[in-house]
C-alpha positions as CSV (number, residue, x, y, z in Angstrom):
1,M,2.7,16.7,-4.1
2,T,4.5,15.5,-7.2
3,I,6.5,12.4,-6.9
4,D,9.3,11.5,-9.3
5,F,9.0,7.6,-8.7
6,Q,12.0,6.9,-11.2
7,N,14.3,9.3,-9.1
8,L,13.1,7.9,-5.8
9,A,13.7,4.4,-6.8
10,R,17.4,5.3,-8.0
11,S,18.0,7.3,-4.7
12,T,16.8,4.2,-2.9
13,F,19.7,2.4,-4.2
14,L,22.3,5.0,-4.3
15,A,21.2,7.4,-1.3
16,P,19.0,5.4,1.0
17,N,19.0,8.1,3.7
18,E,17.6,10.7,1.3
19,A,15.0,8.1,-0.3
20,A,13.9,7.4,3.4
21,A,13.5,11.0,4.2
22,T,11.3,11.5,1.1
23,I,9.2,8.5,1.8
24,L,8.6,9.7,5.6
25,A,7.7,13.2,4.2
26,I,5.4,11.9,1.6
27,R,3.8,9.7,4.4
28,R,2.7,12.9,6.3
29,S,0.3,13.7,3.5
30,V,-1.2,10.4,2.9
31,S,-3.8,8.7,4.9
32,N,-3.3,5.2,6.6
33,Q,-5.8,3.7,4.5
34,V,-4.0,4.8,1.5
35,L,-0.9,3.1,2.8
36,W,-2.8,0.0,3.7
37,M,-3.8,-0.1,0.2
38,A,0.0,0.4,-1.0
39,V,1.0,-2.5,1.2
40,V,-1.6,-4.9,-0.3
41,L,-0.8,-4.0,-3.7
42,A,3.0,-4.2,-3.3
43,A,2.3,-7.7,-1.5
44,V,0.1,-8.9,-4.6
45,L,2.6,-7.9,-7.0
46,N,5.4,-9.6,-5.3
47,A,3.5,-12.7,-5.2
48,L,2.6,-12.3,-9.1
49,V,6.2,-12.0,-9.8
50,V,7.2,-14.9,-7.9
51,S,4.7,-17.0,-9.7
52,V,5.5,-16.0,-13.1
53,N,9.1,-16.6,-12.1
54,M,8.3,-20.2,-11.1
55,Q,6.6,-20.6,-14.6
56,L,9.7,-19.3,-16.5
57,F,12.0,-21.3,-14.3
58,P,10.2,-24.2,-13.0
59,P,12.0,-25.9,-9.9
60,A,12.7,-29.6,-9.9
61,A,10.2,-32.0,-9.4
62,E,11.8,-33.0,-5.9
63,A,11.7,-29.1,-5.0
64,V,7.9,-28.8,-6.0
65,E,7.0,-31.9,-4.0
66,A,8.7,-30.3,-0.9
67,M,6.9,-27.0,-1.3
68,P,4.1,-26.0,0.9
69,P,0.7,-25.9,-1.0
70,V,0.6,-22.1,-0.5
71,F,3.7,-21.6,-3.0
72,L,2.0,-23.6,-5.9
73,S,-1.2,-21.5,-5.9
74,P,-0.7,-17.9,-7.2
75,G,-3.8,-16.7,-5.0
76,L,-2.9,-18.6,-1.9
77,L,0.7,-17.2,-2.3
78,A,-0.6,-13.6,-2.5
79,I,-2.5,-14.0,0.7
80,F,0.6,-15.4,2.3
81,V,3.0,-12.5,1.2
82,T,0.2,-10.2,2.2
83,G,0.0,-11.6,5.7
84,G,3.7,-11.8,5.9
85,L,4.3,-8.1,5.1
86,V,1.4,-7.2,7.3
87,I,2.9,-9.0,10.3
88,S,6.3,-7.4,9.4
89,V,4.9,-4.1,9.7
90,F,3.6,-4.6,13.1
91,V,6.6,-6.6,14.4
92,L,9.2,-3.7,13.0
93,L,6.8,-1.1,14.8
94,W,6.7,-2.9,18.0
95,A,10.4,-4.3,18.1
96,G,11.5,-0.7,17.4
97,R,9.6,0.7,20.2
98,V,10.7,-1.5,22.4
99,L,14.4,-0.5,21.7
100,G,13.5,3.4,21.8
101,G,12.0,4.0,18.5
102,K,9.5,6.5,17.7
103,A,7.9,5.5,14.5
104,E,4.0,5.6,14.0
105,L,2.0,3.0,12.1
106,G,1.9,5.0,9.2
107,D,5.9,5.7,9.1
108,M,6.2,1.7,9.0
109,L,3.6,1.0,6.5
110,A,5.2,3.7,4.0
111,V,8.6,2.4,4.5
112,M,7.4,-1.3,4.0
113,A,5.2,-0.5,1.2
114,W,8.1,1.4,-0.6
115,I,10.9,-1.5,0.1
116,E,8.3,-4.2,-1.2
117,L,7.7,-2.3,-4.3
118,V,11.4,-1.4,-4.9
119,Q,11.7,-5.2,-4.5
120,V,9.3,-6.2,-7.0
121,G,10.9,-4.0,-9.5
122,L,14.3,-5.7,-8.8
123,Q,12.8,-8.9,-9.1
124,V,11.4,-8.1,-12.5
125,S,14.9,-6.7,-13.5
126,L,16.8,-9.9,-12.3
127,T,14.3,-12.1,-14.3
128,I,14.9,-10.2,-17.5
129,L,18.6,-10.6,-16.7
130,A,18.2,-14.4,-16.1
131,V,16.7,-14.8,-19.5
132,V,19.7,-12.8,-21.2
133,L,22.5,-13.7,-18.9
134,P,21.5,-16.5,-16.4
135,G,25.2,-16.6,-14.8
136,L,25.3,-12.9,-14.1
137,A,21.7,-12.9,-12.9
138,Q,22.6,-15.3,-10.0
139,M,25.6,-13.0,-8.8
140,A,23.6,-9.9,-9.1
141,G,20.6,-11.1,-7.2
142,F,22.9,-12.3,-4.4
143,V,24.7,-8.7,-4.4
144,A,21.0,-7.0,-4.6
145,S,19.8,-9.2,-1.7
146,I,22.8,-7.8,0.5
147,W,22.1,-4.4,-0.6
148,M,18.5,-4.6,0.1
149,L,19.2,-5.7,3.9
150,F,21.1,-2.7,4.3
151,I,18.6,-0.4,2.6
152,L,16.0,-1.8,4.8
153,V,18.3,-1.0,8.0
154,V,18.7,2.6,6.8
155,F,14.8,2.8,6.3
156,I,14.1,1.5,9.9
157,D,16.6,3.9,11.5
158,S,15.1,6.7,9.8
159,A,11.6,5.6,10.5
160,H,12.2,5.2,14.2
161,G,14.5,8.0,14.3
162,F,17.3,6.1,16.2
163,G,20.2,7.8,14.5
164,S,22.0,4.5,15.0
165,R,22.0,1.7,12.3
166,M,23.2,-0.8,15.1
167,R,19.9,-0.2,16.6
168,A,18.0,-0.9,13.7
169,V,19.9,-4.0,13.2
170,G,18.8,-5.0,16.6
171,V,15.1,-4.2,15.5
172,M,15.8,-6.6,12.7
173,I,17.2,-9.3,14.7
174,L,14.5,-9.0,17.4
175,S,11.9,-8.9,14.5
176,F,13.1,-12.0,12.8
177,F,12.3,-14.3,15.6
178,L,9.1,-12.8,16.2
179,L,8.3,-12.8,12.5
180,V,9.3,-16.5,12.1
181,M,6.8,-17.6,14.7
182,G,4.3,-15.2,13.3
183,L,4.7,-16.7,9.7
184,M,4.8,-20.1,11.0
185,F,1.5,-19.7,12.6
186,F,0.1,-18.0,9.6
187,L,1.3,-20.6,7.1
188,L,-0.3,-23.2,9.4
189,L,-3.7,-21.4,8.9
190,I,-3.3,-21.1,5.3
191,G,-2.2,-24.7,4.8
192,A,-5.4,-26.0,7.1
193,S,-7.4,-23.8,4.7
194,A,-6.0,-25.2,1.6
195,E,-6.5,-28.7,2.8
196,G,-10.1,-28.0,3.9
197,G,-10.8,-26.9,0.4
198,I,-11.5,-22.9,1.4
């Protein structure tokens, strides 16, 4: 299957329903092992972009002191982001099924891997814009964040076969509370590992 990633990325923003259908169709011809690799790659790239942004636009000293150690180490950040994304996959899958969804693990892996990759591309674009037009970049970043939430709703709706975006929003709300608890536990583990010198 030949995939036009540029067109797929464009349709993700302009026609998310079509993009979601394409991603789910591609998923049928790809093994879960490959999808897991895509999830890990997307998470690592995301962490790399965040680390580069922190080098280009260093936060204030007070903010750095308040940050957990995980955000100050690219390696630990990559582990943290990967763990968060993996937890998100399972939480969104489980929460969707609780609300009557029919997504399989591979569906959610494909959806979250693609969303994360699009997010990486978006962050790179916003970083370039911030170098040229800092004020516009902040506004564009805010608008992009809102639109990415809408895209995620559409993709969750498509993956679970709801036919109802409100039910997909319900999945996100339920997942949010579960995800916060999961991420807090994971952050505690990473923090303990870092303090222990592992």
